N, C-alpha and C positions, 0 to 999 in steps of 0.2 A: 503493499502499499505506500504510495508517493503522500512523504511527511508534505504538512503544511506549511508552508510557507510566508514569512509575516510582508501584509501589505506595502510600500518602502513611500514611509509620508513625505513630501517636499511639505506640507506645510498647512495648518489649519486654516482655511480659505475663509468662512463664516458660517455663523451662526444664523436660522432663519425659521421667523415666526408665524405663523397666517391668522389672520383676523377679518370679521369682517368688512370694514373698510378702511382703507390705508391712512386717511389725515390725522383723526382723531392718535391715531398708534406714532406716526411720525412726529406728531405733539406731544405728545407724554417722553416717546426717547429724546424728544432734543431739550425740549423748557426742562424735565424732570430729573433726565437718568444723563441727561450731558454729550449723548451723542451728537456729532455732526452729521446735518443733512447732503450727500453726493447727490443721487441723482434719482427722476422715476424712469419706465418702463412697462411697455404692456407686449406683454405673449400673445401668440395665436395660439398656445395651451389651452385658456380660457380664466388668463388670469394676470390681473395688475401686480408691482412691483415697485419696492424703494427701496436703493440702494443706504448704510448709511455707517459711516466712521465711527468706531468704540474708544473711547480717551485711555490713554493707558499706554503701557508698556506691551500689549499681546500681540497687540496688529493683527486682529481677528474684526473681520467685517460684520454687520449684522445685514441680513435683509427683512423687510417686510415682504408677505404676499399677500393680497384679495383679490377675490374671486370677480373675472369680468363678466356676467349674465348669468341666467339660472342656469346654464347648462353645463358651468364649471365642476371640475372634479372635486374644488376646493371646502366645495358646497358640503361635502359627502366627509372632511376634516370635522369641517366648524361646527357640524352639526352630530357629531359624533365624541365619545366618550374622552376624546383625546384634546379634542378643540376646542376654543380657541386656543394658540399659545404656540410654545416651539415645535415644530414642524419636520428640521429636518437641521443637520452640518453637512459642511460643506468642504471636503479632503483635497487638498491637489497632491495627487499621487506621481513618480514617476514614469509608471508603468500601468495603461487601463488593462489590457490581458494578462498581464503577469497577476496583478487583481481578482479577474473575472477565474482562473485556473484557483486559486485561494480563496473564494466565493461556494466555487463548485466542489472542489476537496472537505470544503465546509458541510460536503451537503445540499448544500441548494442553488440552486440558478439564480446568475446575475440577473437582474431585473430592469432593460432600458439601455441593456447591453451593446453600445456601437462603437470602433474602431472609424479612426484613420488612417486612409493609404490603403487598405485592407485585400489589393490586391499586392501590394510592396510583400515581396516574401518576409512575414515574420509580422507585419505593417510598421509603422515607427514610432510605438509605445502611446500615439497618443488617442486618446478615446475617451469615455464615460462609462459608466457603471455605477447603481444604484446597489446597496442591503438593503432587501425588504425590510420592515417593523416584525412583520409573519414569515418573513422569508431568508432568515437570522439575523436581521441586527437585532434580537430581546426588545421587540416592542416598539422602535427609532426605528428613523430614513436616517438610510446614512449616500449621501449623495458623494460620487468619487472621479476624480473627471485628474485625466493627465495631459499638460497642454500648457500655454501661456497664461498665466496669474491675472484671474476674475478680480479678486481685492486687492488692490496695491497703492491703496491709499496712507500717507507718513504717518505717524506718531505724533499722536500733539495730548498736550495739556487741559484739561475742563478746569477752568479758572472762571468757571461762571458763578456768581452771588447767589444763587438759588439753587443750583443742581448739585448731585449728587458729592460729584468732584473726584470721579471712577480714579481707579490708578492703576486698573488691573483686570482683567474678568478671571478670576480663580480658578474655578471649576463647574463643572455639570453633575448634577450628582441621580444617578441612573436609579431609578426601583428596581426591587428583585426580588422573589422568593427568596437567592443562595447568591448573597456576594463573590464565593469563591467561584464557583461557575461561571459566573459570569468577569470575572476578575483573570479570570483565567483564560475566558475571549478574546477581553479588550489585551491581553497580551501575546497571545497566541495571534493574533488579529492586526496589529495596530503596533503592536514593538514597547505597550507602556511596560513599567516597571511599580511596584508597589515600594509605596513609599508611607502608607502607616495601615498599621490594621490594629483595631479596637481589640482589647482583648477583654475588658468588661464582659460581665455576662447578658447589660444591656438591657436588665428589666425595667429597672428607673426612670430610663429615657424610650422604650419602648422601639429601638431599632441597634443594633449596629453595622460599622462602618470600615470598608477600605477606600482608601486613598490613593491612587494611580497617578503618576507621572507620567508624562505624555513625551515621546521624541525628539520635538522641536520644542520642549518646557516653554510654549505657548500658556496652557490652560494644564489643567488637571482634571481628572473624571473619578466622582464619586461612587461607590456602588453602596448603598442604603441597603438592606434586608431587615420585616419585620421581628419583633421580641415579643410574645405576647401575642394574647387573641383581640384584647385592647388599641393593640399600636396604631399608629396614623397609616403607619408607611403600609400596612393589610388595610387600613379603609380603602386606602391609595391604591393598592392592586384590585380589590376585592370592585373597585369599582374604574379602573382604567388597564387594568397590567398592570408589566413591565413597561416602566417608558422613563422618560426623562422626566425627574420630580421640582429640581428646581435650577435654578442657573446662580450662586453667587461674585459676587464682585466685593473686592478691595477698594476702601477710601481713604483719599487723605487725611481726614478730619472729621472724627464719628459724630460732635458736635455740630459742627460744618452741616451734615448728612441732615441728622433731624431737623435743625432749622428747615433746608429747603425743601422737607416733604411737610413740615411744618407748614411755612408758607403754600402747598398747594392744597393745601387740606388733604393731605393721605397720611394714615394715621400710617403704625407701628404694631406691630406683632412681637412678642419672643423675644422682647428685648431683653441682653445677658452682657454681664461685666466677667471681667476674672484677672487671675496673674497669673503668670509661669516664667520660677527664675528670675523677679524682681523683674517684670517689662508686663506692661495691664495690656489688655486686650477687652473690645467690646464687638456686639454683635444683634443684628436686631429681624426682620422678616415686613417686605411688604404684600399683601394678599391676594393673589392673585387680579380680583377685581378690578382694580387701582392699575393694573397693567396691561389689561386687555389678555391676560388670558394665563400668566406665568408668573408661581413662583420667585419670591427675588430675596438672596440674604443675601444682607452687607454686612461685611467686618472693617474691622478697624485693627490696628497692632503695634505699640510703641518700640518691639523690632519685628526685623525678618523671620518668619519661621515660628514666632509664639503662636500665637493663633491656629496653626496647622502644621 
């Protein structure tokens, strides 16, 4: 049996979310989150879109999708258990054919697979493929492309008076019944490495986590599994199945972030603070009803590596 080889990643290109209409989401992301608007586009496959830049050091773009007309496939997502909210992650890879082989060796067929210059012997590596949420993606859609980069924005700092002051995308949290199995998939497919694995039994919090670094160091992925029948992660899994649970961003100043949200009359919940090795940290959440359907966690740390 041929051994699965990891998909060679060039960079994590962008995070995409789907919402009913573009403009209110553009307004939230620019005014509250401090994102920078780039452009709008229209696709003949039934959706409108907008590209934005995420402030800070992560080098990741943000895409918004909204249905264009009553026949758009996005309506199924928006009206289903997963929508509105995070829709997919796009990853620039080195070779689309190699990625397709890896997906097949995992026992799944790459979705929407296409290659450039297919008539040339072996092609030239360019192309695109998806890992479907129900076809190997563990409940989430992954868009893989090889070719020129789509997101080419330059890093910038959010210096807005009434925006969060994001300095990095820290992680996406993936809810799963089995963190070890999912972590092994990330390691096997994307070449991620374990950064942290909680060793407590999780009964008090209702969950256990494993955090992975990515090869590009642009962001991390957190595997989060339920503990106990009353776990909020178990409720999430019962309602949505395995899927991305939240996005986490680091902010420059926690008090500033709270004041910005208060200015926009957006409440927070789950606010918490602590310290480790003599350095302080703080965290809080913004409910999906205020964000376009995604749960947002933000944190501040006095010294790098204290919070996670």
